[in-house]
C-alpha positions as CSV (number, residue, x, y, z in Angstrom):
1,M,-13.5,10.6,6.7
2,V,-17.3,10.3,6.7
3,S,-17.3,10.0,2.9
4,F,-14.6,7.3,3.1
5,L,-16.7,5.3,5.6
6,V,-19.8,5.6,3.5
7,F,-17.9,4.4,0.4
8,F,-16.2,1.6,2.4
9,F,-19.5,0.2,3.7
10,L,-21.2,0.5,0.3
11,I,-18.4,-1.5,-1.4
12,Y,-17.6,-3.9,1.4
13,G,-21.3,-4.4,2.4
14,G,-22.2,-4.9,-1.2
15,A,-19.5,-7.5,-1.7
16,H,-20.9,-9.5,1.3
17,A,-24.4,-9.2,0.0
18,Y,-23.3,-10.6,-3.4
19,A,-21.3,-13.4,-1.7
20,L,-24.4,-14.2,0.5
21,M,-26.7,-14.4,-2.6
22,R,-24.2,-16.5,-4.6
23,T,-23.7,-18.9,-1.7
24,A,-27.4,-19.2,-0.9
25,L,-28.3,-19.9,-4.5
26,G,-25.3,-22.2,-5.3
27,L,-25.8,-24.4,-2.2
28,R,-29.6,-24.0,-2.2
29,L,-29.7,-22.9,1.4
30,G,-33.0,-22.4,3.1
31,W,-33.7,-19.6,5.6
32,K,-32.3,-21.7,8.4
33,G,-29.0,-21.7,6.6
34,V,-29.1,-18.1,5.3
35,L,-29.9,-16.3,8.6
36,P,-26.8,-17.4,10.6
37,L,-24.6,-16.8,7.5
38,A,-26.1,-13.4,7.1
39,A,-25.4,-12.6,10.8
40,L,-21.8,-13.7,10.4
41,F,-21.4,-11.6,7.2
42,L,-22.9,-8.5,8.9
43,F,-20.5,-8.9,11.9
44,M,-17.5,-9.1,9.6
45,V,-18.6,-6.0,7.6
46,F,-18.4,-4.0,10.9
47,A,-15.4,-5.8,12.3
48,P,-12.9,-3.1,11.1
49,V,-14.9,-0.5,13.0
50,I,-15.1,-2.7,16.1
51,V,-11.3,-3.1,15.9
52,H,-10.9,0.7,15.7
53,Y,-12.9,1.3,18.9
54,L,-11.3,-1.6,20.8
55,E,-7.9,-0.3,19.9
56,K,-8.8,3.3,20.8
57,A,-10.2,2.1,24.2
58,G,-6.9,0.3,25.0
59,Y,-8.1,-3.3,24.6
60,Q,-5.0,-4.4,22.7
61,A,-5.4,-8.2,22.9
62,P,-9.0,-8.4,21.6
63,A,-8.3,-5.7,19.0
64,R,-5.3,-7.6,17.6
65,A,-7.1,-10.9,17.6
66,L,-10.2,-9.5,15.8
67,S,-8.0,-7.4,13.4
68,F,-6.2,-10.5,12.3
69,I,-9.4,-12.5,11.9
70,G,-11.4,-9.6,10.3
71,Y,-8.7,-8.5,7.9
72,T,-7.8,-12.0,6.8
73,W,-11.6,-12.5,6.2
74,M,-11.5,-9.3,4.1
75,G,-8.8,-10.8,1.9
76,I,-10.6,-14.1,1.5
77,M,-13.8,-12.3,0.8
78,F,-12.1,-10.2,-1.9
79,L,-10.7,-13.3,-3.6
80,F,-14.0,-15.2,-3.3
81,V,-16.0,-12.3,-4.8
82,S,-13.4,-11.8,-7.6
83,T,-13.4,-15.5,-8.5
84,S,-17.2,-15.7,-8.3
85,L,-17.5,-12.7,-10.6
86,A,-15.2,-14.4,-13.1
87,V,-17.5,-17.5,-13.0
88,D,-20.6,-15.3,-13.5
89,F,-19.0,-13.5,-16.5
90,Y,-18.2,-17.0,-17.9
91,R,-21.8,-18.0,-17.5
92,V,-23.1,-14.8,-19.2
93,G,-20.6,-15.2,-22.0
94,L,-21.6,-18.8,-22.5
95,W,-25.3,-17.8,-22.6
96,V,-24.6,-15.0,-25.2
97,L,-22.5,-17.4,-27.3
98,G,-25.4,-20.0,-27.2
99,L,-27.8,-17.3,-28.5
100,L,-25.5,-16.3,-31.3
101,L,-24.8,-19.8,-32.4
102,R,-28.3,-21.0,-31.7
103,A,-26.8,-24.0,-29.9
104,D,-27.3,-25.7,-26.6
105,L,-24.1,-25.1,-24.6
106,S,-25.4,-26.3,-21.3
107,R,-22.9,-29.1,-21.1
108,F,-20.2,-26.4,-20.6
109,E,-22.0,-24.7,-17.7
110,V,-20.4,-24.8,-14.2
111,P,-22.6,-26.7,-11.8
112,A,-24.3,-24.5,-9.1
113,R,-22.5,-26.2,-6.2
114,L,-19.1,-26.0,-7.8
115,S,-19.6,-22.3,-8.6
116,V,-19.4,-21.7,-4.8
117,Q,-17.0,-24.4,-3.8
118,V,-14.3,-23.7,-6.3
119,P,-14.1,-19.9,-5.6
120,L,-14.0,-20.6,-1.9
121,I,-11.3,-23.2,-2.1
122,L,-9.2,-21.0,-4.4
123,A,-9.7,-18.0,-2.1
124,I,-8.5,-20.0,0.9
125,I,-5.5,-21.5,-1.0
126,I,-4.4,-18.1,-2.3
127,S,-4.8,-16.5,1.1
128,V,-2.6,-19.0,2.7
129,Y,0.0,-18.5,0.0
130,G,-0.4,-14.8,0.2
131,Y,0.2,-14.7,4.0
132,F,3.7,-16.2,3.4
133,E,4.3,-14.0,0.3
134,A,3.7,-10.9,2.6
135,L,6.6,-12.1,4.8
136,N,8.9,-12.6,1.8
137,I,10.4,-9.1,1.4
138,R,12.2,-8.6,-1.9
139,V,15.0,-6.3,-2.5
140,E,14.6,-4.2,-5.7
141,N,17.5,-2.4,-7.2
142,L,17.3,0.8,-9.2
143,S,20.3,2.6,-10.8
144,V,20.1,6.3,-11.9
145,A,23.0,7.9,-13.8
146,T,23.5,11.6,-13.3
147,S,26.1,14.3,-13.9
148,K,24.9,16.2,-10.8
149,L,26.8,14.5,-8.0
150,P,29.4,16.8,-6.3
151,P,33.1,16.3,-7.1
152,G,34.6,13.3,-5.4
153,L,31.3,11.5,-4.9
154,E,31.0,8.6,-7.5
155,K,28.0,6.9,-6.0
156,L,25.2,7.6,-3.5
157,R,23.0,4.8,-2.1
158,I,19.5,5.6,-1.1
159,V,17.2,3.0,0.5
160,Q,13.4,3.4,0.3
161,V,10.8,1.9,2.6
162,S,7.2,2.7,2.1
163,D,3.7,1.7,3.4
164,V,5.1,-0.3,6.3
165,H,1.7,0.2,8.2
166,L,3.0,-0.3,11.7
167,G,0.1,-1.1,14.0
168,L,-1.9,-4.0,15.2
169,I,-0.7,-6.5,12.6
170,V,2.6,-5.2,11.3
171,R,4.8,-5.0,14.4
172,G,8.3,-5.9,15.6
173,K,8.7,-9.2,13.9
174,R,7.8,-7.9,10.4
175,L,9.7,-4.6,11.0
176,R,12.8,-6.6,11.9
177,L,12.6,-8.4,8.5
178,I,12.4,-5.1,6.7
179,L,15.3,-3.5,8.7
180,E,17.6,-6.5,8.0
181,H,17.5,-5.6,4.4
182,V,18.0,-1.9,5.1
183,K,21.0,-2.6,7.3
184,N,22.5,-5.0,4.8
185,A,22.3,-2.3,2.1
186,N,24.3,0.1,4.3
187,P,22.5,3.2,2.9
188,D,23.9,6.8,2.7
189,I,20.3,8.0,3.0
190,L,17.1,6.3,4.2
191,V,13.7,7.5,3.1
192,S,10.1,6.6,4.1
193,T,7.5,7.6,1.5
194,G,4.5,7.6,3.8
195,D,2.2,5.3,5.7
196,L,4.9,4.3,8.1
197,V,2.2,3.9,10.7
198,D,-1.4,2.6,10.7
199,G,-4.1,3.2,13.3
200,E,-3.4,3.7,17.0
201,I,0.4,3.8,17.4
202,N,0.8,4.8,21.1
203,R,1.1,1.2,22.1
204,L,4.1,0.1,20.1
205,P,6.9,-0.2,22.7
206,G,10.4,-0.5,21.3
207,I,9.4,-0.1,17.6
208,A,10.6,3.5,17.2
209,E,13.9,2.5,18.8
210,M,14.4,-0.3,16.2
211,L,14.2,2.3,13.5
212,R,16.4,4.7,15.4
213,E,19.3,2.2,15.3
214,I,19.8,3.0,11.6
215,N,21.8,6.2,11.1
216,P,22.9,6.8,7.5
217,R,25.6,9.4,7.1
218,Y,23.4,11.8,5.2
219,G,20.3,11.2,7.3
220,K,16.8,9.8,7.2
221,Y,13.8,11.6,5.7
222,A,10.1,10.9,5.6
223,V,6.9,12.3,4.3
224,T,3.3,11.7,5.5
225,G,0.9,9.3,3.8
226,N,-2.8,9.1,4.2
227,H,-2.6,6.8,7.2
228,E,-0.6,9.2,9.2
229,Y,-3.7,11.3,9.3
230,Y,-6.0,8.3,10.1
231,A,-3.7,7.4,13.0
232,G,-3.8,10.9,14.4
233,L,-1.3,13.3,12.8
234,P,0.3,14.7,16.0
235,R,1.0,11.1,17.3
236,A,2.2,9.9,13.9
237,L,4.6,12.9,13.6
238,E,5.9,12.3,17.1
239,F,6.5,8.6,16.4
240,T,8.3,9.4,13.1
241,K,10.6,11.9,14.7
242,K,11.3,9.6,17.6
243,A,12.3,7.0,15.0
244,G,15.0,9.4,13.8
245,F,13.4,10.7,10.6
246,T,13.4,14.3,9.5
247,L,9.9,15.1,8.3
248,L,9.6,17.0,5.0
249,R,6.2,18.7,5.0
250,G,6.4,21.0,2.0
251,E,10.0,21.4,2.8
252,A,13.4,20.6,1.3
253,V,17.0,20.2,2.4
254,S,20.0,20.9,0.2
255,E,22.9,21.0,2.6
256,G,24.1,17.5,1.6
257,P,25.2,16.0,-1.7
258,I,21.7,16.2,-3.2
259,N,18.5,18.2,-2.8
260,I,15.7,16.2,-1.0
261,A,12.2,17.6,-1.1
262,G,9.0,16.2,0.3
263,V,5.3,17.1,0.5
264,D,2.4,16.0,2.6
265,D,-0.2,13.5,1.3
266,L,-3.2,15.3,-0.2
267,T,-5.4,13.7,2.6
268,G,-4.2,16.6,4.7
269,R,-6.5,18.9,2.7
270,Y,-9.5,17.1,4.4
271,Y,-7.9,17.6,7.8
272,G,-7.3,21.3,7.5
273,E,-3.6,21.0,6.5
274,A,-3.8,22.8,3.2
275,G,-1.6,25.8,4.0
276,Q,1.5,24.5,2.3
277,D,3.1,25.9,-0.8
278,S,2.6,24.0,-4.0
279,E,5.2,21.4,-5.0
280,V,6.1,23.4,-8.0
281,K,7.0,26.4,-5.9
282,L,9.0,24.1,-3.5
283,L,10.9,22.4,-6.3
284,S,11.5,25.7,-8.1
285,S,13.4,27.0,-5.1
286,L,16.1,24.4,-5.2
287,P,19.5,24.7,-7.0
288,R,19.2,22.8,-10.3
289,E,22.9,22.0,-10.5
290,K,22.2,19.5,-7.7
291,F,20.4,16.1,-8.1
292,T,16.9,16.6,-6.7
293,L,15.1,13.7,-5.0
294,F,11.4,14.3,-4.5
295,L,9.4,12.3,-2.0
296,K,5.7,12.1,-2.5
297,H,3.4,9.4,-1.1
298,R,1.0,9.0,-4.0
299,P,2.4,8.2,-7.5
300,M,0.8,11.2,-9.1
301,L,2.5,13.6,-11.4
302,E,2.0,17.3,-11.9
303,E,2.8,18.5,-15.4
304,A,4.2,21.8,-14.1
305,S,6.7,19.9,-12.0
306,T,8.3,18.2,-15.0
307,G,12.0,19.1,-15.1
308,L,12.1,20.3,-11.5
309,F,13.2,17.0,-10.0
310,D,15.4,14.1,-11.2
311,L,13.8,11.3,-9.3
312,Q,10.4,11.0,-7.6
313,L,9.9,8.2,-5.1
314,S,6.4,7.2,-4.2
315,G,4.4,4.3,-2.7
316,H,0.7,4.1,-1.7
317,S,-0.6,1.7,-4.4
318,H,0.9,-1.5,-3.0
319,K,0.6,-2.7,-6.6
320,G,-2.9,-3.6,-5.6
321,Q,-1.5,-5.9,-2.8
322,I,-3.9,-8.7,-3.8
323,F,-4.4,-9.6,-7.5
324,P,-6.7,-8.8,-9.3
325,F,-7.0,-5.4,-7.5
326,S,-3.7,-4.5,-9.2
327,L,-5.8,-4.2,-12.4
328,V,-7.5,-1.2,-10.7
329,T,-4.4,0.5,-9.4
330,S,-2.6,0.1,-12.8
331,M,-5.4,2.0,-14.5
332,Y,-5.6,4.7,-11.9
333,Y,-1.9,5.7,-11.6
334,P,0.7,6.5,-14.2
335,T,2.4,3.4,-12.9
336,D,1.5,1.4,-9.8
337,A,4.9,-0.2,-9.3
338,G,8.4,0.1,-10.7
339,R,10.1,2.7,-12.8
340,L,8.6,5.1,-15.2
341,E,10.7,7.3,-17.4
342,L,9.7,11.0,-17.6
343,P,10.6,13.9,-19.9
344,E,13.9,15.7,-19.5
345,G,15.7,12.6,-18.1
346,A,13.7,12.4,-14.9
347,A,12.0,9.2,-13.5
348,L,9.3,8.1,-11.1
349,Y,9.8,5.0,-9.0
350,V,6.8,3.5,-7.2
351,S,7.4,1.0,-4.4
352,R,5.0,-2.0,-3.9
353,G,5.3,-1.2,-0.2
354,S,7.2,-3.0,2.6
355,G,4.2,-4.0,4.8
356,T,0.5,-4.7,4.3
357,W,-2.6,-2.7,4.9
358,G,-5.7,-4.5,6.0
359,P,-5.4,-8.2,5.1
360,P,-1.9,-9.6,6.1
361,I,-1.9,-11.1,2.6
362,R,-0.1,-10.3,-0.7
363,F,-0.7,-12.0,-4.0
364,L,1.4,-11.3,-7.1
365,A,2.6,-8.1,-5.4
366,P,5.4,-9.0,-3.0
367,P,6.6,-6.5,-0.4
368,E,9.9,-4.7,-1.1
369,V,12.8,-2.7,0.2
370,T,14.2,-0.6,-2.6
371,I,17.9,0.2,-3.1
372,I,18.5,3.2,-5.4
373,E,22.1,3.9,-6.5
374,I,22.7,7.4,-7.9
375,I,25.8,7.0,-10.0
376,R,28.0,9.6,-11.6
377,K,27.5,9.7,-15.3
378,R,30.7,9.4,-17.3
379,K,31.2,11.9,-20.0
């Protein structure tokens, strides 16, 4: 956790330092203009930490207000820095091209004031759009053909939610939108692939009961994500069970029509939760004549697990949540959203997530509820 905080402040603080420098130079601000702006930026860097302690101390109203302001600021800052960097790369490219061509290309340069104003306006416009995109939950459909369904069962419908991040920002209103899609799908099985909760969750009256209303005939299953640990694992587990989910923590069930296996997020290793068997050992213990559904928060693949499951469902990446961060997630994971075919007829499906983390904004990465239909393969 300490290393995460150090990394966070280095990156987030560095982004603010860059934004301050760009703004001061572009608008030609003197010290009287820079100092109050620097004070505001410094406060916003530490706003997430202030929110955490306000929330922990029970000051819900100020914590919620500051979280919305601070995390919306985070989204705007990310977009402003990204756009400003694009402008700077353009400037450098123009300068290099001028040297190579031995030509004066100054008429193509972006004026200093516009180099601040345009990124800021774009960041604000995209953030407003992104706020509404985050509320526009899509339904994604996935079909998987298999010969492993038991006799008499032609189709099995599984609904996946992931990365809901229930907490200060994502609460009853947003959860109700998500659950409307879940109920309309009428699932046989409901799964949550981690990060159901976010931050302090002991002040969410009625939220677990909303989830508990959904009772698929073959049950509800969940695995931990990294935020279950950040929220406090005992409380997160208690909430998830109260919501009616069976937690799979290095465990599997095979009494129903399919095998369902799940593992804890690897964040558990940093919290002293490293005593579980490997996923290979877990999956190897399951009957192969049954379809095996594997729940794992992060969309990572272990080579030794190939052939031991039929479908892995994951989340975590949010598809970057706000473009262009999706360029980073797409490079880091085998796939950061959608379906990836694997050897031996298996597949990995990665949800973009149903809620939001941090900024209540999504851009070119809309939230989703996923409907997976396991269909009997005709010979």
